[in-house]
C-alpha positions in Angstrom: 107.1 161.1 98.9 104.6 158.2 99.1 102.2 160.3 101.2 102.1 162.8 98.3 101.5 159.9 95.8 98.6 158.7 97.8 97.1 162.2 98.2 97.2 162.6 94.4 94.7 159.7 94.1 96.8 156.5 93.5 95.0 153.6 91.9 96.1 150.1 92.7 95.2 147.5 90.1 96.4 144.3 91.8 93.9 143.0 94.3 95.2 142.3 97.8 91.9 141.5 99.6 93.2 138.0 100.5 95.9 139.5 102.7 94.8 142.9 103.8 92.1 145.6 103.9 94.6 148.1 102.7 95.8 148.2 99.1 99.4 148.1 97.9 100.9 149.6 94.7 103.0 147.1 92.7 106.0 148.5 90.8 108.8 146.9 88.7 108.8 144.2 86.1 106.8 140.9 86.1 105.2 138.5 83.7 101.6 137.9 84.6 99.6 135.7 82.2 101.6 136.6 79.1 104.7 135.4 77.2 106.8 138.5 77.6 107.7 140.5 80.7 106.2 144.0 81.3 106.3 146.9 83.6 103.6 146.5 86.2 100.3 148.1 85.4 100.3 150.4 88.5 103.1 152.4 87.0 100.7 153.7 84.4 98.3 155.8 86.4 95.3 157.1 84.4 92.5 159.6 85.0 88.8 158.9 84.8 88.8 159.6 81.0 91.8 157.3 80.4 94.4 160.1 80.1 97.8 159.4 81.6 98.5 161.3 84.8 102.0 162.4 84.1 102.8 163.9 87.5 101.7 160.7 89.4 103.6 158.4 87.0 106.7 160.5 87.3 106.6 160.4 91.1 106.2 156.6 91.1 109.2 156.3 88.8 111.1 158.7 91.1 110.1 156.6 94.2 111.6 153.5 92.6 114.8 155.4 91.9 115.0 156.2 95.6 114.5 152.5 96.4 117.2 151.5 94.0 119.7 154.0 95.5 119.0 153.5 99.2 117.6 150.0 99.8 118.4 147.7 96.9 122.2 147.6 97.5 121.6 146.3 101.0 119.2 143.6 99.7 121.7 142.5 97.1 124.5 142.4 99.7 122.3 140.2 101.9 121.5 137.9 99.0 125.1 137.7 97.9 126.2 136.6 101.4 123.2 134.5 102.6 121.3 133.4 99.5 124.0 132.5 96.9 121.5 130.5 94.8 119.3 133.5 94.4 122.2 135.9 93.7 123.6 133.4 91.2 120.5 133.8 89.0 120.7 137.6 89.1 122.2 138.1 85.6 119.8 135.6 84.0 116.8 137.3 85.5 118.1 140.7 84.6 118.3 139.8 80.9 114.6 138.9 81.1 113.8 142.2 82.8 115.5 144.1 80.0 113.1 142.5 77.5 110.2 144.5 79.1 108.7 147.1 76.8 109.6 150.7 77.8 112.2 149.6 80.4 114.9 151.7 78.7 112.7 154.7 78.9 111.8 154.0 82.6 115.0 152.5 84.0 114.0 152.9 87.7 111.7 149.9 87.3 114.7 147.7 86.5 115.6 146.2 89.9 118.5 144.2 88.7 117.4 140.6 89.1 117.7 139.6 92.8 114.2 141.1 93.0 112.0 142.3 90.2 109.1 143.8 92.0 108.2 145.9 95.0 104.8 146.3 96.7 104.4 149.4 98.8 101.5 150.4 101.1 100.5 152.1 104.4 99.4 149.5 106.9 100.1 145.8 107.2 98.9 142.4 106.0 96.7 141.3 108.8 95.2 138.2 107.0 97.0 134.9 107.0 98.1 134.1 103.5 100.8 132.8 101.1 102.0 134.8 98.1 101.2 132.5 95.2 103.2 134.4 92.5 106.5 134.4 94.4 108.9 131.6 93.8 108.7 128.7 96.3 112.5 128.3 96.1 113.6 132.0 96.6 113.4 134.6 99.3 111.2 137.7 99.6 112.7 140.8 101.4 110.5 142.9 103.7 111.2 146.5 104.9 109.2 148.8 107.1 109.3 152.5 108.0 107.3 154.8 110.3 106.3 155.4 113.9 104.2 152.4 115.0 103.9 149.6 117.5 102.9 146.1 116.6 102.7 144.5 113.2 105.0 141.7 114.2 105.6 139.1 111.4 103.8 135.9 112.3 104.6 132.5 111.0 102.2 129.9 112.6 104.0 127.0 110.9 107.1 127.9 112.9 105.2 128.4 116.1 105.6 132.1 116.5 106.8 135.3 114.9 109.4 138.1 114.7 109.2 141.6 116.0 109.7 143.6 112.9 111.0 147.2 113.2 112.5 149.9 111.0 116.1 149.4 110.0 115.6 145.6 109.7 115.5 143.6 106.5 113.4 140.5 107.0 113.7 137.6 104.5 111.1 134.8 104.2 110.0 132.3 101.6 106.5 133.8 101.4 105.3 131.2 98.8 106.0 128.4 101.3 105.1 129.7 104.8 101.7 131.1 105.9 102.3 134.6 107.3 100.6 137.7 108.4 101.1 140.7 110.7 99.8 141.3 114.2 97.6 144.4 114.7 99.4 147.7 115.0 98.9 151.3 116.0 100.6 154.3 114.4 101.8 155.0 110.9 103.5 152.1 109.1 104.9 152.0 105.6 105.7 148.5 104.4 107.8 147.5 101.3 107.8 143.9 100.0 110.6 143.1 97.6 110.1 139.9 95.6 111.1 138.1 92.4 108.0 137.3 90.4 107.7 133.5 89.9 106.5 133.5 86.3 109.2 136.0 85.4 111.8 133.7 86.9 110.4 130.7 85.0 110.5 132.7 81.7 114.1 133.7 82.4 115.2 130.2 83.2 113.3 128.8 80.2 114.9 131.3 77.9 118.4 130.6 79.3 117.9 126.9 78.9 116.9 127.3 75.3 119.9 129.4 74.5 122.2 126.8 76.1 120.8 123.8 74.4 123.7 121.6 73.0 124.1 121.0 69.3 122.6 117.7 68.2 125.1 114.9 67.8 125.9 113.9 64.2 124.5 110.6 62.9 
């Protein structure tokens, strides 16, 4: 499905030059430079004259539905067992996601709260980088598919890396550790699943406000 999406002329609005020569499409809900969460801009594909490209937008929404059905349950199960602090915030974050405009009309962009966004692309991230908009306290989940060799996940701060192959789910604190992929040959599809840091901050701030105790009487 993603090959068809790319052939139709996918436009990626979020720059990734600091990490890779290949672009990634960002889908889901985040909160970049604004007070309220929103569905990521890449979901709204437009033509040269500003018209909405309905077929392409529909395929992106369908792609996210496939991710929710086939991959998200595994990520949530891993978080529930191994990252209880991240899983415990799921409901708080989900309430924030539901505040995004149009989310009820496009429910496949609601990833539940353990993660709020996915970035998908052909290729790998060959440049050493950190992901500034991820939360420094929480985990990012990485998935790959395809017939390829190489693209090992490198973490110089830890003195090495991890061989990263299909069927694996790799988790890392990508805001904390410098990371990149080694060169690869073949066809590789990478999916990065993350909880947008500003969205998490907005969710926690909103929850704290709602839970403020009543002032004591004089």
